[in-house]
Residue frames relative to the residue before (quaternion, step in Angstrom):
aa qw qx qy qz dx dy dz
M 1.0000 0.0000 0.0000 0.0000 0.00 0.00 0.00
K 0.3715 -0.7351 0.5301 0.2015 3.57 -0.86 1.02
P 0.4577 -0.6801 0.4867 0.3019 3.64 -0.87 0.88
L 0.5962 -0.5845 0.4198 0.3560 3.54 -1.17 0.63
W 0.8050 0.1131 -0.0327 0.5815 3.57 0.97 -0.84
D 0.0730 -0.7382 0.6668 0.0717 3.51 -0.82 0.97
V 0.7146 -0.4824 0.2876 0.4170 3.58 -1.19 0.40
Q 0.6822 0.4932 -0.3028 0.4469 3.61 0.85 -0.91
T 0.6581 0.4971 -0.3146 0.4699 3.59 0.92 -0.86
F 0.6408 0.5259 -0.3256 0.4547 3.57 0.95 -0.86
A 0.6677 0.5010 -0.3035 0.4594 3.58 0.89 -0.95
K 0.6642 0.4976 -0.3125 0.4622 3.60 0.90 -0.88
R 0.6902 0.4764 -0.2971 0.4566 3.58 0.81 -0.95
R 0.6402 0.5142 -0.3302 0.4656 3.57 0.97 -0.77
L 0.6481 0.5243 -0.3141 0.4543 3.57 0.94 -0.91
F 0.7144 0.4357 -0.2636 0.4800 3.59 0.81 -0.96
H 0.6078 0.5630 -0.3543 0.4336 3.57 1.06 -0.70
I 0.6746 0.4808 -0.2988 0.4738 3.57 0.89 -0.88
R 0.6948 0.4758 -0.2934 0.4525 3.60 0.87 -0.84
D 0.7317 0.4488 -0.2416 0.4526 3.57 0.95 -0.89
D 0.7060 0.4541 -0.2663 0.4737 3.59 1.08 -0.58
P 0.3335 -0.7776 0.4920 0.2050 3.63 -0.35 1.19
I 0.5984 0.5633 -0.3711 0.4323 3.59 1.13 -0.47
M 0.6952 0.4708 -0.2711 0.4707 3.57 1.02 -0.79
S 0.6235 0.5443 -0.3447 0.4429 3.59 1.13 -0.51
T 0.0401 0.8289 -0.5524 0.0785 3.59 -0.32 1.26
K 0.3406 0.7723 -0.4787 0.2418 3.59 1.17 0.43
V 0.7087 0.4220 -0.2527 0.5057 3.59 1.04 -0.72
P 0.4299 -0.7131 0.4831 0.2706 3.61 -0.69 1.02
N 0.5290 -0.6020 0.4978 0.3316 3.54 -1.16 0.70
P 0.5502 -0.6448 0.4081 0.3391 3.64 -0.86 0.87
T 0.6427 0.5113 -0.3323 0.4639 3.60 1.00 -0.71
D 0.6500 0.5053 -0.3163 0.4713 3.59 0.93 -0.86
K 0.6417 0.5243 -0.3125 0.4644 3.56 1.03 -0.83
H 0.6606 0.5087 -0.3028 0.4617 3.59 0.96 -0.88
V 0.6648 0.4931 -0.3049 0.4710 3.59 0.87 -0.96
G 0.6519 0.5165 -0.3115 0.4596 3.59 0.96 -0.83
A 0.6461 0.5115 -0.3157 0.4704 3.57 1.01 -0.81
R 0.6468 0.5080 -0.3181 0.4715 3.59 1.05 -0.73
V 0.6004 0.5306 -0.3529 0.4832 3.61 1.10 -0.67
R 0.6642 0.5057 -0.2991 0.4623 3.57 0.90 -0.95
M 0.6516 0.5205 -0.3204 0.4493 3.57 0.88 -0.95
R 0.6945 0.4644 -0.2880 0.4681 3.59 0.83 -0.93
R 0.6160 0.5409 -0.3495 0.4536 3.59 1.02 -0.76
L 0.6771 0.4783 -0.2914 0.4773 3.58 0.93 -0.88
M 0.6171 0.5392 -0.3482 0.4552 3.60 1.05 -0.68
C 0.6993 0.4366 -0.2530 0.5062 3.57 1.15 -0.65
D 0.3952 -0.7328 0.4568 0.3134 3.60 1.32 0.10
M 0.4199 0.6947 -0.4611 0.3583 3.55 0.96 0.92
S 0.3895 -0.7127 0.5336 0.2356 3.58 -0.98 0.84
Q 0.6378 -0.5017 0.4083 0.4181 3.55 -1.29 0.26
T 0.6237 0.5482 -0.3316 0.4478 3.57 1.05 -0.76
K 0.6724 0.4982 -0.3007 0.4575 3.58 0.89 -0.92
L 0.6543 0.4871 -0.3141 0.4858 3.60 0.96 -0.82
G 0.6410 0.5324 -0.3163 0.4535 3.56 0.99 -0.84
N 0.6556 0.5056 -0.3114 0.4664 3.58 0.93 -0.86
A 0.6451 0.5403 -0.3231 0.4331 3.59 1.01 -0.77
V 0.7757 0.2968 -0.1709 0.5301 3.61 1.11 -0.59
G 0.5457 -0.6573 0.3764 0.3583 3.58 1.29 0.16
L 0.5614 0.5708 -0.3988 0.4472 3.58 1.05 0.78
T 0.5227 -0.5979 0.4931 0.3552 3.55 -1.32 0.20
F 0.6197 -0.5332 0.4053 0.4092 3.56 -1.23 0.34
Q 0.5854 0.5801 -0.3768 0.4229 3.60 1.14 -0.55
Q 0.6578 0.4984 -0.3109 0.4713 3.57 1.00 -0.82
I 0.6137 0.5259 -0.3456 0.4768 3.60 1.03 -0.74
H 0.6290 0.5389 -0.3257 0.4559 3.59 0.99 -0.85
K 0.6611 0.5003 -0.3048 0.4688 3.60 0.94 -0.87
Y 0.6276 0.5207 -0.3328 0.4736 3.59 1.01 -0.75
E 0.6918 0.4994 -0.2805 0.4396 3.56 0.86 -0.99
K 0.6851 0.4603 -0.2793 0.4907 3.59 1.07 -0.65
G 0.4783 -0.6866 0.4234 0.3471 3.59 1.25 -0.30
T 0.4647 0.6835 -0.4541 0.3327 3.59 1.22 0.16
C 0.7378 0.2210 -0.1728 0.6140 3.58 1.25 -0.36
R 0.4286 -0.7089 0.5084 0.2352 3.54 -0.94 0.95
I 0.3438 -0.7266 0.5613 0.1969 3.57 -1.02 0.88
G 0.3576 -0.7441 0.5304 0.1927 3.56 -0.71 1.11
G 0.7010 -0.5020 0.3245 0.3889 3.54 -1.27 0.41
S 0.6878 0.4722 -0.2972 0.4644 3.59 0.86 -0.89
R 0.6345 0.5129 -0.3262 0.4774 3.58 1.07 -0.73
L 0.6346 0.5238 -0.3271 0.4647 3.59 0.99 -0.79
Q 0.6244 0.5283 -0.3286 0.4724 3.56 1.08 -0.74
Q 0.6268 0.5223 -0.3283 0.4759 3.60 1.03 -0.76
F 0.6545 0.5084 -0.3121 0.4646 3.58 0.90 -0.91
A 0.6446 0.5279 -0.3224 0.4493 3.58 0.92 -0.89
H 0.6631 0.5041 -0.3037 0.4625 3.57 0.94 -0.87
I 0.6968 0.4784 -0.2733 0.4592 3.58 0.84 -0.99
L 0.7465 0.3953 -0.2072 0.4935 3.58 1.00 -0.85
H 0.4078 -0.7657 0.4222 0.2630 3.58 1.35 0.16
V 0.5478 0.5490 -0.4390 0.4537 3.55 0.82 1.07
P 0.5112 -0.6069 0.4851 0.3675 3.60 -1.17 0.40
I 0.6589 -0.5288 0.3571 0.3983 3.60 -1.15 0.54
P 0.6443 0.5336 -0.3573 0.4154 3.68 0.86 -0.74
F 0.4817 0.6680 -0.4355 0.3635 3.61 1.19 -0.36
F 0.6805 0.5185 -0.2916 0.4277 3.57 0.94 -0.89
F 0.7192 0.4266 -0.2412 0.4925 3.59 1.21 -0.42
E 0.4399 0.6972 -0.4635 0.3250 3.61 1.25 -0.07
G 0.8237 0.2009 -0.1756 0.5004 3.54 -0.98 0.91
L 0.3070 0.7722 -0.5024 0.2388 3.56 1.25 0.33
P 0.4758 -0.6749 0.4741 0.3055 3.60 -0.81 0.94
R 0.5969 -0.5604 0.4326 0.3776 3.55 -1.21 0.54
V 0.6688 -0.5127 0.3625 0.3981 3.54 -1.24 0.46
S 0.6348 0.5466 -0.3281 0.4366 3.58 1.06 -0.73
G 0.5568 -0.6256 0.3793 0.3933 3.58 1.25 -0.28
S 0.6031 0.5441 -0.3773 0.4448 3.59 1.19 -0.25
S 0.2448 -0.7563 0.5859 0.1574 3.54 -1.17 0.51
E 0.5086 -0.6547 0.4715 0.3006 3.53 -1.21 0.48
D 0.8781 -0.0825 0.0385 0.4696 3.54 -0.93 1.05
G 0.6980 -0.4976 0.2856 0.4285 3.59 0.88 0.84
A 0.2532 0.7973 -0.5149 0.1871 3.59 1.16 0.46
A 0.6237 0.5389 -0.3451 0.4489 3.58 1.03 -0.71
F 0.6283 0.5308 -0.3314 0.4623 3.59 1.02 -0.79
V 0.6582 0.5043 -0.3042 0.4689 3.58 0.93 -0.90
D 0.6537 0.5077 -0.3152 0.4643 3.59 0.91 -0.88
D 0.6484 0.5130 -0.3186 0.4635 3.59 0.96 -0.84
F 0.6594 0.5000 -0.3094 0.4684 3.58 0.96 -0.85
L 0.6831 0.4934 -0.2952 0.4503 3.59 0.91 -0.90
A 0.6306 0.5357 -0.3361 0.4499 3.58 1.18 -0.39
T 0.5962 0.5510 -0.3691 0.4525 3.60 1.27 -0.10
P 0.6215 -0.5470 0.3942 0.3989 3.61 -1.13 0.45
D 0.6477 0.5140 -0.3248 0.4593 3.61 0.99 -0.79
G 0.6508 0.5230 -0.3143 0.4518 3.57 0.94 -0.85
L 0.6650 0.4960 -0.2991 0.4715 3.55 0.95 -0.87
S 0.6555 0.5066 -0.3172 0.4616 3.58 0.93 -0.85
L 0.6432 0.5347 -0.3228 0.4429 3.56 0.93 -0.90
V 0.6919 0.4611 -0.2759 0.4823 3.58 0.85 -0.95
K 0.6351 0.5562 -0.3278 0.4241 3.57 0.94 -0.91
Y 0.7566 0.3836 -0.2129 0.4848 3.58 0.80 -1.00
F 0.6098 0.5540 -0.3583 0.4392 3.58 1.06 -0.65
T 0.6769 0.4970 -0.3032 0.4503 3.60 0.95 -0.81
R 0.5875 0.5667 -0.3746 0.4397 3.60 1.21 -0.25
I 0.5989 0.5394 -0.3600 0.4698 3.59 1.22 -0.38
K 0.2143 -0.8277 0.5132 0.0754 3.56 -0.51 1.22
D 0.6084 0.5649 -0.3522 0.4320 3.59 1.15 -0.49
P 0.3829 -0.7627 0.4700 0.2255 3.63 -0.45 1.18
K 0.6259 0.5367 -0.3442 0.4492 3.61 1.05 -0.67
L 0.6519 0.5030 -0.3061 0.4778 3.57 1.00 -0.84
R 0.6333 0.5239 -0.3273 0.4661 3.58 0.99 -0.82
R 0.6544 0.5083 -0.3070 0.4681 3.59 0.93 -0.88
S 0.6330 0.5303 -0.3239 0.4617 3.59 1.04 -0.80
I 0.6451 0.5135 -0.3168 0.4689 3.57 1.00 -0.80
V 0.6368 0.5154 -0.3243 0.4729 3.58 0.97 -0.83
N 0.6472 0.5170 -0.3127 0.4648 3.59 0.95 -0.86
L 0.6381 0.5303 -0.3170 0.4595 3.56 0.98 -0.87
V 0.6717 0.4884 -0.2958 0.4721 3.58 0.87 -0.94
E 0.6300 0.5270 -0.3346 0.4619 3.61 0.99 -0.78
Q 0.6601 0.5050 -0.3087 0.4626 3.60 0.96 -0.83
I 0.6449 0.5130 -0.3164 0.4698 3.56 0.96 -0.86
A 0.6682 0.5040 -0.2971 0.4597 3.58 0.89 -0.93
A 0.6410 0.5342 -0.3164 0.4513 3.58 1.02 -0.82
S 0.6376 0.5397 -0.3340 0.4366 3.59 1.07 -0.62
F 0.6689 0.4801 -0.2956 0.4844 3.62 1.25 -0.32
E 0.5755 0.6084 -0.3820 0.3908 3.60 1.21 -0.12
């Protein structure tokens, strides 16, 4: 009598099952998880906090914080509440600017969120908002526009 599953058949079926079944394929982060993670990262950087420090505050490793921030691991409700408390923001902060379900975003909001989640984006906003003179701010914007135009 032939066994129902031999090793080769099992390996082939498992391999094809994972590739063919979109429900089983979990390699691509969910857009909402990715957005919430990016907002956690952005706020953590705004608070000048390392992944290690945030991890220690909630009893996790920096690797787990990294996975949350990249959206590869979903952040549960209680964990999100902990992050909100530690980072001094309300829970809805993490969902602001969330792309529509269809995947499209309004007026490049996703691009802005992605830029603000980078160290350069945070530094630019942090220091630019300290400039109170509107004429000087406008001059800086004009300068950046000219520089950017020279690369097109």
